[in-house]
Each structure stands twice: as structure tokens, then as C-alpha cells.
C-alpha positions in Angstrom: -45.2 30.4 20.9 -42.2 29.9 20.4 -42.3 26.8 22.4 -44.9 25.7 20.6 -43.1 25.8 17.0 -40.1 24.2 18.7 -42.2 21.3 20.8 -44.2 20.6 17.3 -41.5 20.4 14.6 -38.2 20.8 16.3 -37.1 24.2 15.1 -36.5 27.2 16.7 -38.5 30.4 15.8 -36.4 33.7 15.8 -37.6 36.8 17.7 -37.1 40.5 16.2 -38.0 42.9 18.6 -39.9 45.3 17.1 -42.2 48.6 18.6 -45.9 49.3 19.1 -47.2 45.7 19.4 -46.4 44.5 16.1 -46.7 40.8 15.5 -45.2 40.0 11.8 -44.7 35.8 11.4 -42.8 35.2 8.3 -41.4 31.4 6.9 -39.1 31.1 4.6 -39.2 35.3 3.6 -43.2 35.2 3.1 -45.2 36.8 5.3 -47.6 34.4 6.3 -49.5 36.5 9.4 -49.4 40.1 10.1 -51.6 41.0 13.1 -51.3 44.9 11.1 -54.4 43.5 9.0 -55.9 41.1 11.3 -55.7 43.8 14.1 -55.2 40.3 16.8 -52.7 38.0 18.1 -52.5 34.3 16.3 -53.4 31.0 17.8 -51.1 28.7 17.4 -53.3 26.9 15.3 -53.4 29.3 12.9 -49.5 29.1 12.2 -49.0 25.6 12.5 -51.5 25.5 9.5 -49.3 27.8 7.5 -46.5 26.2 8.5 -48.1 22.5 7.1 -48.9 24.2 4.3 -45.4 25.1 3.0 -44.4 21.9 4.0 -46.6 20.0 1.3 
């Protein structure tokens, strides 16, 4: 996903290692995806939609 974000937006996503399979996406300090809520890993398109929504 980090590479997909870099390819599409030219930005490098930071990876902060956690424990227990936690995967959270934060954009500008706002949590936009949390697998502890959805119980699954997001698709690239889901994350792209969140990034695009913040850019408008």
C-alpha cells in the first residue's frame, strides 16, 4: 500500500510498527481506517478515496 500511495500521489506514507495485526491509517492526524473496527485489511481504492476526500 505504501508503494501505491507513492505512485498515485507522490507522497511517502510512514509506517509505524505495531503489534497484534493492528493496521490504522491516519491522514493529517485523523484516523480514516482502522482494522480493529472493520476486522480486515483495506483495499488501495478505499485508502485512495479517503485521501481524495481530504484533498477537496
